[in-house]
N, C-alpha and C positions, 0 to 999 in steps of 0.2 A: 064176562074174567072172571077166569077163577083163581081160589088161593088154595093154599095148601098147609096145614099146621103139621110140618111132623112129628111125631112121636115115638117116646124108644124104645117101647114094645106091643108087641097086639092088644096084650089087659089092657095096657093106655089108652093106647088110641078106640077105646070102647069105651071105656069109661070119659073118652072126651068126646064122643058121639054122643053117650045117654045126659052127658052134660047138655049139651046143647039141644038137643030132642024135647030138652026137660024144656026150655027156651022156644020152642018151636021154630029153629034154625036148621035147617033143612040142610044133610050133610050127609057123606058117605062116606066109611073106611073103606083107602086104596093102596096098594103097594106102594110106595115111596119110589116115580118116576128114578133110574138108574141113577141121568146124569143130573140129577138135583140134588141126591144122596149127598155127604161129606166121608158121613158113617157106613158105608155098603149099603146094604139094605136094609130096608124098613117099612114101618107102617105111618101113613097120611088119612089128616079127616079133612076134605073136599070144601069148601063150603065158599057163595056167591060171594064178587068182593064186594058186595053194596054190606053183605053181613059181618064183615071184618070188625069195627067196632066193635057189637056186641056180644060176639062170637067171645073177643076177648076178654071186654067185661065179666061173663060167663063163668067165663073159664079160670080169672082170676079169684071172683069167688069163692071158686072149687079148690082153690090150691092146685090145677090143673097146668100148669104155665105147659105154652106147647116147646118142642125142643126149636126148632126154629120156623120160620112163616116164608112161605116163596107165591107167587103172584105168576100168575100164566103173561107170556107177553102175548101180541097181537102176531107180532108172526114168528110165536113158537120157543121156544128154549124158553127160561124165568127165571126169575130176579129176585132178589131178598130181601124181605119188608124187616125196618129196622123200627124194634121198636122207641 
């Protein structure tokens, strides 16, 4: 399963991606899926579900919190993850 960490801008998504890469978390910057974004178009960093806790720890340490966190549902769609 995949997790999407939404970001406020492409530049912010790039910072998030670099921070995750620095701690060996595989990630990819993607356009935020339209049915996920409440703020219109944007960018997200996609990671594996098993990496979520480590990713949030790494981002918190660098003061780079994601705007929102969404988990892909097995049958399609997304659910927001509440921290």
